[in-house]
N, C-alpha and C positions, 0 to 999 in steps of 0.2 A: 906466700901470703900467710900471715899469722892471724891471731885473733884480732878482729877489728873492734876498736873502742869508739863509741860515740860520746862526745863531750862538748861543752861549750867552747867556742873559739875565744881566746884570750889575746890581749894586745901583744904579749910575748910570742905568740904564734905567727906574727906578721910575716917573717921571712919564709916559713914553711907554707903558709897560706898562699903567698904571692907565687912562690915556685910551683905549687900545685896548680893554681888557676892558669898560669901561663902555659903549662904543659897541657892542661885540659883544652885550652883553646886550639892547640895543635892537633888534638886527637879527635875532635868532633866538629861537625858542621851545624850542630844544634844549639850552640851558645851564641850570644849576641855579637861577640867580637871575633874578627878574623885573626888568624895566627899573627902575633906581633903587634896587633892594634891596641891591645889593653895597656901596653906600657905608656901610652899617651895619658891615661887616667890614673895609672898606678905605676909611675916611673921608678919607684924605689920602695924599700921595705917600710919607710916612714909613712908613705901614702897608705899602704895596707894597714899599718898600725892605727892610723887615723880612722879608717873605715871601721875597723873592729871596735875601737874606742867609742865611736859614734853609735854603733849598734848596742854596746853595753850601756851607754848613757841613756838610750831611749827604751831599754828593756826589750829590744828585739830578740827574737830566737835566732841565734847564729851558732850553728853547730859544725863541728869537724868530725870526720871519720878518720881515725888514726890507726895505721898499721905499724906497730913498733914505734919509731920516732917520726914516721913519714905521714903527713896529711894527704889522704887520697880522695877526699870528697868533702863537700860542704853543703850546708842547707841554711838558707836565710829566710825568715819570715819577718819582713820589715814593716813595722806598723805605720799607719798613716801619721804624718807629722802635723796635721792641721786638726783643729777641733772637730771639723765636720767629717774627717776621715780617720779619727783616732780609733774607731771601732773596727778598722779593716787592717789587713796585712797583705803584702805582696810577696809571693813565694818565688825564690830562685834556688835551684838545686843543680849540682854537678858532681859526677863521680868519674874518676879516672878510668880509662878503658879496661885496664887489667883487673879492676875491682868491680866491674859492673856485673849484674845478675848474681850478686853475693848477699842480697838482703839489706844492703846499706840504705837504699832508698826507702824501703819499708820501715827500717829502724828510724830513719830521720822523721818520716811522717807519723810514726807512733808517738813522737814527742809533741806534735803540733797541737792536738786537742787539749791536753792538760795545760799547756802554756796559754792557749787561746782563752780557756775558761778562766784561768787565774788572772789574765790581763784584760778581760773584758772585750776580747776580740769576737765580733759577731760574723765576720766574713773574711775569708781568705781567697785571694785571686792569683791566677798564674796564666801565662800563655805558653803554648806549645805548638811547634810546627806540625802541620797536618800530616807530614810524612813520618813523624816520630811516634810510631805506634807503640813501642815499648814503654815510652814515658807516659803516653796517654793511659795505658793499661794500669800502670802504677798509680796514676792520679785517680782513676776511677775506683780502684780498690781502696784508696785512701779517702773516699767519700766525695770526690770532686765530680761536678757535672759540667758538661759543655753548655755554654750560654750563647755562643755565637762564633762567627768566623770573621777574621780580619783578612782581607784579601791583599795580596802583594806586599806584605809587611817586611819581608826579608828578601835580600837578593844574594844568593849563594852560588858561586861558580857561574855567574852570569845569568842565572835563572831566578825568576821571582817565586817566592814560596808564601803560602798562606799560613795563618796561625789560628788555632782555636783559642777562645777565651774560656777558661774553666774557673769554676768557683766552688767553694764549700761554705755552707752556713753552719754556725754553731749556735745551739740553743743557749740563750742567756736570759736572765730575769730583767724585765723592764723595771724602771724606777718605781712603778706601782705594784711590783711583785708578780706581774704576769710573765710567763715564759714566752719568749719570742723565738722565731726561726729565721 
């Protein structure tokens, strides 16, 4: 493992991003997709390229952790696409197994607040399986709080799992100049 660089994902990263995320699905039970299932929504590099291009077009925060030439993790803060939700962002993060606990998650989340302030994001949301205590700790250290529990939202290895809903609010100025939380 060399020095990890955190940088924006670009459309030309599509093949490396797709390769990484397909491997990630095989390495963890905490992502949405079962191993091999993601190919239905991302069947080729062109689909990955469209996903990245869409994020760029909407000014989402879409980052890669890169070790040498290999993408080993990703972070996406996808802003709301509607007028009523444009002030929000939904977070998805994944780091390959061999690179976990190396500060990548912390590095990703350190980029969130500056982007949120710049883009007028007031709220960031994520969900995390209740058994994923390492991720919950990262999210708490990054300013997220648990807002509730969603029961039986995932079925992994034939067993139902619950998820916590977590969120972080960012202070922004209202249109009348008042700061909000």
